[in-house]
C-alpha positions in Angstrom: 17.1 4.7 14.9 17.6 7.2 12.3 17.5 7.0 8.5 21.4 6.5 8.2 21.5 3.5 10.5 18.2 1.7 8.9 18.7 -2.0 8.1 16.5 -4.2 5.9 15.7 -7.5 5.9 13.9 -8.2 2.2 11.6 -11.4 2.4 10.5 -12.8 -0.7 8.3 -16.5 -1.2 8.9 -18.3 -4.4 7.5 -21.5 -5.8 9.0 -23.1 -9.3 10.6 -19.6 -9.9 13.9 -20.7 -10.9 14.2 -18.7 -13.8 12.7 -15.3 -12.4 15.4 -16.1 -9.4 18.2 -16.7 -11.9 17.3 -13.2 -13.8 15.7 -10.9 -10.9 17.6 -12.0 -7.7 21.0 -10.3 -8.5 19.4 -6.8 -8.7 17.6 -7.4 -5.2 21.3 -8.4 -4.1 23.5 -5.5 -5.6 21.7 -2.8 -3.7 24.3 0.0 -2.7 23.0 0.6 0.6 25.7 1.4 3.3 23.9 0.3 6.4 23.4 -3.0 5.2 20.6 -5.4 4.3 19.7 -9.0 3.8 17.9 -11.1 1.6 15.5 -13.9 2.7 14.0 -16.3 0.0 11.5 -18.8 1.5 10.9 -21.8 -1.0 7.7 -23.6 -0.8 9.5 -26.9 -1.7 10.0 -26.3 -5.5 10.7 -29.1 -7.7 12.5 -27.1 -10.3 16.1 -25.7 -10.4 15.2 -23.2 -7.5 17.4 -24.6 -4.9 20.5 -24.9 -7.5 20.0 -21.2 -8.2 20.1 -20.2 -4.4 23.2 -22.4 -3.8 25.2 -20.5 -6.7 24.4 -17.2 -5.8 24.8 -17.8 -1.9 28.6 -18.4 -3.2 28.6 -14.7 -4.6 26.5 -13.0 -2.1 26.9 -13.6 1.5 24.0 -11.7 2.5 21.5 -14.0 0.9 19.8 -16.5 3.1 17.4 -19.2 2.2 14.8 -21.7 3.8 12.0 -23.6 2.8 8.4 -25.0 4.2 7.3 -28.9 3.5 5.0 -29.6 0.8 1.5 -28.6 0.8 -0.7 -29.2 3.8 -4.5 -28.0 3.1 -4.6 -27.2 6.7 -2.1 -24.4 6.9 -2.2 -21.2 5.1 1.5 -21.7 3.3 1.8 -18.2 2.0 1.4 -16.8 5.7 3.4 -19.5 7.5 6.4 -18.8 4.6 6.0 -15.2 5.6 6.2 -16.1 9.4 9.4 -18.3 8.9 11.1 -15.6 6.9 10.1 -12.6 9.6 11.4 -15.2 12.3 14.9 -15.6 10.5 15.1 -11.9 9.7 18.0 -10.1 11.9 17.3 -6.6 11.0 14.6 -4.3 12.5 12.7 -3.4 9.2 11.1 -5.7 6.9 10.0 -5.7 3.3 7.8 -8.2 1.9 8.0 -8.2 -1.9 8.0 -10.6 -4.9 10.7 -11.9 -7.0 8.9 -10.8 -10.1 8.9 -7.0 -8.8 12.7 -6.3 -9.6 14.3 -3.2 -8.4 14.2 -0.6 -10.7 17.4 1.1 -9.7 20.5 -0.4 -7.6 20.0 2.6 -5.1 16.3 1.9 -4.7 16.8 0.8 -1.1 18.9 4.0 -0.3 16.2 6.0 -2.0 13.8 4.5 0.0 15.2 4.6 3.4 16.0 8.4 2.7 12.3 9.3 1.8 10.5 7.1 4.4 8.0 9.0 6.7 9.8 9.0 10.1 6.2 8.5 12.0 5.1 5.7 9.7 5.2 2.3 11.1 4.2 0.6 7.8 4.6 1.9 4.2 3.0 0.5 0.8 5.2 0.7 -2.0 3.8 1.1 -5.9 6.0 0.7 -9.0 4.5 3.2 -11.3 5.8 4.8 -14.5 8.0 7.5 -13.2 9.5 5.4 -10.4 8.1 4.5 -7.1 5.3 5.8 -5.0 5.4 5.3 -1.2 2.5 5.3 0.9 2.8 5.7 4.6 0.6 4.8 7.4 1.4 5.6 11.0 -0.3 2.3 12.4 -1.0 -1.0 11.0 -4.8 -0.5 11.5 -4.7 2.6 9.0 -3.6 0.2 6.0 -5.7 -2.9 7.2 -8.3 -2.4 4.2 -5.3 -2.1 1.9 -3.8 -5.3 3.2 -6.9 -7.3 3.7 -8.1 -6.8 0.1 -4.7 -7.3 -1.6 -3.9 -10.2 0.3 -7.0 -12.1 0.6 -7.8 -15.7 -0.2 -8.3 -16.1 -3.9 -9.1 -19.1 -6.1 -7.5 -17.4 -9.3 -4.8 -14.7 -9.1 -4.8 -12.1 -11.8 -2.0 -9.6 -12.4 -3.3 -6.1 -13.2 -0.9 -3.3 -14.0 -3.2 -0.1 -14.6 -3.8 2.3 -12.0 -2.3 0.1 -9.4 -1.9 3.3 -6.8 -5.8 4.4 -7.2 -6.8 0.6 -6.7 -4.4 0.1 -3.6 -2.6 -2.8 -5.5 0.7 -2.2 -4.0 4.1 -4.1 -5.0 5.9 -4.3 -1.7 5.2 -3.6 2.2 7.8 -2.1 4.3 7.3 -2.1 8.0 8.9 -2.2 11.2 9.6 -5.8 12.3 7.6 -5.6 15.6 4.3 -5.0 13.5 5.2 -7.7 11.0 3.0 -10.3 12.7 0.1 -8.0 13.1 0.4 -7.6 9.3 0.5 -11.3 8.5 -3.0 -11.6 10.5 -4.7 -9.9 7.7 -3.4 -12.2 5.0 -5.5 -14.9 3.4 -8.8 -13.6 5.0 -12.1 -14.8 3.4 -14.1 -11.4 2.7 -17.7 -11.3 1.5 -18.5 -9.8 -1.5 -20.5 -6.9 0.0 -17.9 -6.2 2.4 -15.0 -6.2 -0.6 -17.0 -3.4 -2.6 -17.0 -1.2 0.4 -13.1 -1.7 0.9 -12.3 -0.9 -2.7 -14.5 2.4 -2.7 -12.9 3.3 0.7 -9.3 2.6 -0.9 -10.0 4.9 -4.0 -11.4 7.6 -1.9 -8.5 7.1 0.7 -5.9 7.3 -1.9 -7.4 10.1 -3.7 -7.1 12.3 -0.3 -3.8 10.8 0.6 -1.9 11.4 -2.8 -0.3 14.5 -1.2 1.0 12.8 1.5 2.5 10.0 -0.9 6.4 10.4 -2.0 7.4 9.7 -5.7 10.6 8.4 -6.2 11.7 9.5 -9.7 13.9 7.6 -11.7 16.0 8.6 -14.7 
C-alpha cells in the first residue's frame, strides 16, 4: 500500500472527559484526508455527559464510532483492555493511539503525517513540539520497546510534563500497522523496577540524540 492509499483508525480512551470531547473531538473529525479515516472512542463507563456528547457528534460525523468497557475491575488492566477493544473494532490497516487532550494542530495534520512517514517503519512515535510535530520512525516494534515500556508503564500517579518531550521520549501518539498493534499493547502497563527504569531513561536520551537526524519535523505556519 502506498502513501496515497493509507487509511487510519484513530483510537482514544476517555473517562469523564465530556468537556474535552466537546471541544477537541471535532478537530479530530474535521481532518482533510482524501483516502479516508475513522475515529474510535472507547469510553471507560463515564458518569458525566460523555455519551450524550458522542451521540450528538455522531449525527454530524459518520466516521465517528464509539464503544465502552464495563465499570472497573481491579483484576483487569483497563487501559490495555480499552485499546484492545479499539483495535478489534478498527477497520483500517494503520492505527493511531492518541489522547483526546492531544488535539490536532492543523486540519491537514493527518495528510502531512501520511506523506512524511518512513515507508520501512512499522511503528512511528509522534511528538508535539513548538514548531509542529516530530515523527520518530522505528523499523520494528522491538526497537521502540524502551520508549513504550517507560511511557505506558503502571503508575500510581500520572504527571503531565511539557518540556523536552522528544529528548525524554514522552511521545503524544503512536502510529503503527494494525498487525503489530497487539505487540505494542503487550508493552503497556508493565511494572518496571527503578534500577531498570534509570537505564531505560539514559538509553532513550542517548538513542534520541543519535536518531534526531532520522526523525521528521512537520512545521506548522
